[in-house]
C-alpha positions in Angstrom: 99.3 -63.7 23.1 98.4 -60.6 21.1 95.3 -62.2 19.9 94.2 -63.1 23.5 94.9 -59.5 24.6 92.7 -58.1 21.7 89.9 -60.4 22.7 90.2 -59.3 26.4 90.2 -55.7 25.3 87.1 -56.1 23.2 85.3 -57.9 26.0 86.2 -55.1 28.4 84.8 -52.5 26.0 81.6 -54.4 25.7 81.3 -54.7 29.5 81.9 -51.0 29.9 79.3 -50.2 27.3 76.7 -52.3 29.1 77.5 -50.7 32.5 77.3 -47.3 30.8 73.9 -48.1 29.4 72.6 -49.4 32.7 73.6 -46.4 34.8 71.6 -43.7 33.0 70.8 -40.8 35.3 67.1 -40.9 34.2 64.6 -43.7 34.1 63.6 -44.9 30.7 61.2 -42.4 29.0 61.6 -39.8 31.6 61.2 -36.2 30.5 62.6 -34.8 33.8 65.6 -32.6 33.2 66.6 -32.2 36.9 68.2 -35.6 37.8 71.8 -34.6 37.1 71.4 -32.3 40.1 68.4 -32.7 42.4 65.7 -30.0 42.0 65.8 -29.3 45.7 69.5 -28.3 45.5 68.8 -26.2 42.4 65.9 -24.4 44.1 68.1 -23.7 47.2 70.9 -22.4 45.1 68.6 -20.0 43.1 67.1 -18.8 46.5 63.5 -18.9 45.2 60.8 -21.2 44.0 59.7 -20.9 40.4 56.0 -21.6 40.6 53.7 -22.1 37.7 50.2 -20.6 38.3 47.2 -19.4 36.3 47.1 -15.8 37.4 43.6 -15.5 36.0 41.5 -17.2 38.6 40.4 -15.2 41.7 40.5 -17.3 44.9 43.1 -19.7 43.4 45.7 -17.6 41.7 45.2 -14.1 40.6 47.5 -11.1 40.0 46.0 -7.6 40.6 46.8 -4.3 39.0 49.6 -3.7 41.6 51.2 -7.1 40.6 50.2 -8.7 43.9 49.5 -12.4 43.8 46.9 -14.1 45.9 44.8 -17.3 46.0 44.9 -20.9 47.4 47.4 -22.0 44.7 49.6 -19.0 45.4 49.6 -19.8 49.1 50.9 -23.3 48.3 53.8 -21.7 46.5 54.3 -19.4 49.4 54.2 -22.4 51.8 57.0 -24.1 49.9 59.1 -21.0 50.0 58.5 -20.6 53.7 59.6 -24.2 54.3 62.8 -23.8 52.3 63.8 -20.2 53.0 61.8 -19.1 56.0 60.5 -16.5 53.6 57.1 -16.8 51.9 58.0 -14.2 49.3 60.9 -16.1 47.8 58.7 -17.1 44.9 59.0 -16.3 41.2 55.5 -16.7 39.8 55.2 -17.9 36.2 51.6 -17.5 34.7 50.9 -20.4 32.4 47.9 -21.4 30.3 46.4 -24.9 30.4 48.1 -26.1 27.3 51.7 -25.0 28.2 51.7 -25.9 31.9 53.0 -29.4 31.7 55.8 -28.6 29.2 57.0 -25.8 31.6 57.4 -28.5 34.3 59.0 -31.1 32.0 61.6 -28.6 30.7 62.4 -27.2 34.1 61.0 -23.7 33.4 59.2 -24.0 36.7 60.0 -26.0 39.8 56.4 -26.8 40.7 53.0 -26.4 39.2 50.3 -25.0 41.5 47.6 -24.2 39.0 44.2 -25.8 39.6 45.3 -28.9 37.9 43.4 -32.2 38.0 45.3 -35.3 39.1 44.6 -38.1 36.5 46.1 -41.4 35.6 47.3 -40.2 32.2 49.0 -37.1 33.7 50.6 -39.3 36.4 52.0 -41.7 33.8 52.4 -40.6 30.2 52.7 -36.9 31.0 55.2 -37.8 33.8 53.9 -35.6 36.5 54.3 -36.4 40.2 51.4 -35.1 42.2 51.3 -33.8 45.7 48.2 -34.2 47.9 44.9 -32.8 46.7 44.4 -29.2 47.9 40.9 -28.8 46.5 38.3 -31.5 45.7 36.1 -30.2 42.9 33.8 -31.3 40.1 33.0 -30.1 36.6 29.8 -28.3 35.7 28.3 -25.8 33.2 27.4 -22.2 33.6 24.6 -20.7 31.5 22.7 -17.4 31.3 19.8 -17.3 33.8 17.3 -16.7 31.0 18.6 -19.3 28.6 16.0 -21.9 29.5 18.7 -24.4 30.2 18.1 -26.3 33.4 19.7 -29.7 32.9 22.3 -31.3 30.7 19.6 -32.6 28.4 18.6 -29.0 27.6 22.0 -28.6 25.9 20.7 -30.4 22.8 22.0 -28.5 19.7 23.6 -25.9 21.9 27.1 -24.4 21.8 29.4 -24.9 24.8 32.7 -23.1 25.3 35.7 -24.8 27.0 39.4 -24.3 27.4 41.6 -26.6 25.5 44.4 -28.6 27.3 42.0 -29.4 30.2 40.1 -32.4 31.3 36.9 -30.5 30.7 36.7 -31.2 26.9 36.7 -35.0 27.3 34.4 -35.0 30.4 31.8 -32.9 28.6 32.0 -35.1 25.5 31.7 -38.3 27.6 28.7 -37.1 29.7 26.7 -35.7 26.8 27.5 -38.8 24.7 26.0 -41.0 27.5 22.9 -38.8 27.4 22.8 -38.8 23.6 22.8 -35.1 23.6 24.3 -33.5 20.4 26.1 -30.2 21.0 28.8 -28.0 19.4 32.1 -27.5 21.3 34.0 -24.3 20.9 37.5 -24.4 22.5 40.1 -21.7 23.2 43.6 -21.8 24.6 43.2 -18.7 26.7 40.9 -18.6 29.7 40.0 -15.0 29.1 39.0 -15.8 25.5 36.9 -18.7 26.7 34.8 -16.6 29.2 34.9 -13.7 26.8 33.2 -15.7 24.1 30.6 -17.0 26.6 29.9 -13.4 27.9 29.5 -12.1 24.4 26.9 -14.8 23.6 29.0 -16.8 21.2 28.2 -19.9 23.1 25.2 -20.9 25.2 27.2 -22.2 28.1 30.7 -22.5 29.4 32.1 -25.6 31.2 34.9 -26.0 33.8 35.5 -26.9 37.4 32.7 -25.6 39.6 35.1 -23.5 41.6 36.4 -21.9 38.5 32.9 -21.1 37.3 32.1 -19.5 40.6 35.3 -17.6 40.5 34.9 -16.3 37.0 31.2 -15.4 37.5 32.3 -12.8 40.1 34.1 -11.0 37.2 30.9 -10.4 35.2 29.1 -7.1 35.6 25.9 -9.0 36.3 26.9 -12.2 38.2 23.3 -12.8 39.3 22.4 -13.4 35.7 24.6 -16.5 35.4 23.7 -19.8 37.0 25.7 -23.0 37.4 23.8 -26.2 36.7 23.4 -28.6 39.6 24.6 -31.6 37.7 28.3 -32.5 38.3 30.0 -34.0 35.3 33.2 -35.4 36.9 35.6 -35.7 39.8 38.3 -33.0 39.7 40.9 -33.5 42.5 43.1 -30.4 42.1 46.7 -30.8 43.2 50.2 -29.3 42.8 52.6 -31.3 40.7 56.3 -31.6 39.9 58.3 -33.4 37.2 58.4 -37.2 37.7 61.8 -38.8 38.5 63.0 -36.6 41.4 61.7 -38.3 44.5 63.3 -35.9 47.0 61.8 -32.8 45.5 58.4 -34.5 45.2 58.6 -35.5 48.8 59.4 -31.9 49.8 56.3 -30.5 48.0 54.1 -33.4 49.3 55.0 -32.9 52.9 54.7 -29.1 52.8 51.1 -29.6 51.7 50.6 -32.3 54.3 51.9 -29.9 57.0 49.1 -27.4 56.3 46.5 -30.1 56.8 48.2 -31.7 59.8 48.5 -28.3 61.5 44.7 -27.7 61.2 44.0 -31.1 62.7 46.4 -30.4 65.6 44.7 -27.1 66.2 47.9 -25.1 65.4 47.5 -21.8 63.5 49.4 -18.6 62.9 47.8 -17.0 66.0 48.7 -19.7 68.5 51.8 -21.2 67.1 54.1 -19.7 69.8 52.0 -21.3 72.5 52.9 -24.8 71.2 56.7 -24.2 71.4 57.0 -25.9 74.8 54.5 -28.6 74.2 55.3 -32.0 75.8 53.1 -33.8 73.3 55.5 -36.0 71.2 53.3 -35.7 68.1 53.4 -31.9 68.3 57.2 -31.9 69.1 57.9 -34.0 66.0 55.7 -31.9 63.9 57.2 -28.6 64.9 60.8 -30.0 64.7 61.8 -29.8 68.4 62.2 -33.6 68.5 63.5 -36.1 66.0 64.9 -35.2 62.6 61.9 -35.4 60.2 62.9 -32.2 58.4 66.5 -33.3 57.8 65.3 -36.5 56.3 63.6 -34.4 53.6 66.7 -32.2 53.1 65.0 -29.3 55.0 65.3 -27.6 58.4 63.7 -29.6 61.2 61.3 -26.7 61.8 60.0 -26.6 58.2 56.4 -27.2 59.2 56.6 -24.4 61.9 57.9 -22.0 59.2 54.9 -22.9 57.0 52.4 -22.2 59.7 54.2 -19.0 60.9 54.2 -17.4 57.4 51.2 -18.9 55.6 48.9 -20.7 58.1 47.2 -24.0 58.3 44.9 -25.3 55.5 41.8 -23.9 57.1 43.3 -20.4 57.3 44.5 -20.7 53.7 41.0 -21.8 52.6 39.1 -19.1 54.5 41.5 -16.4 53.4 40.9 -17.2 49.7 37.6 -19.0 49.3 35.8 -18.7 52.7 32.7 -16.9 53.8 34.4 -13.5 54.0 35.4 -13.6 50.3 33.3 -13.0 47.2 33.4 -16.7 46.3 32.1 -17.9 49.7 32.6 -21.6 48.8 31.4 -24.0 51.4 34.3 -26.4 52.5 32.1 -29.5 52.1 34.5 -32.3 50.9 37.4 -30.0 51.5 37.0 -30.3 55.3 39.2 -32.4 57.5 38.4 -36.1 57.5 37.5 -35.7 61.2 34.8 -33.3 60.2 33.3 -35.3 57.4 35.6 -34.1 54.6 38.3 -35.8 52.5 41.4 -34.0 53.8 43.8 -36.4 55.6 47.5 -36.2 56.2 49.7 -39.2 56.8 51.4 -39.2 60.2 54.4 -37.0 60.9 56.6 -39.7 62.3 
């Protein structure tokens, strides 16, 4: 009898061990530290969104001498805070360089990364990022001095090119020039200011990055007209916010906040006319603004989360024009960053 009891006990211990192994709070290989308590609950309890940004890129994320943050990426952070807290200023900005940005997300130092980051397969899988919708469709190019004699990529033969390490730009440059059988010397820096500083001082013949970044950084030179961006585009660079993989609810929150800015522009709702839609009988608008159904609650948010975003930050078109549009120094045409209905690539899934 004692022997049978011992065997039964041993079997029970094995069974419990198997159950324990199969009920891990994280998926195999996950680097996400937030699953014990959902990230949304943590953000709500800390009463602010910790947002990883660049802080060095006018038009996308930049901090001025008065410590004021601005830019498209910054406005995405503000939109998330508006959706959660009805307060766009409930953000703790964390400037990060390209090399450290993913570690900051994986370790939980930041809740979301909104830092001109390209969505790639490797970052989606092995780096374990979960990307929100693209907020800026871009492409990589090269900036050179106007008097350099460089007109095309083939003119880079035996030239020196500066790039920032930890970005997709290094590999894209190597791939494209290898295809053209162009020999060049790469010079890489971790810091964005060091990268453009080296180029400005003539330590490299050109500097490569996303075209929007080149346009942005060119405005900081004392002689911007003496720097030209080559017409050739080296790559596709879909820039999107990202969170740590493994927390579906938090990823959904960020994803649908971004979608809300796009959907609002398509519906014709902006900061100036939001109030006029309050009594709309259109069921699509009623669901979007939260006066009908429970779309917000299904995300863990207030039903009027989209209305909060529009009230405090605006729709995508307003965000774009404020930071990158014709009244800014950058004056970037929207082109592929237009709504799908206007020939662009921006498209929100239905709010239903």
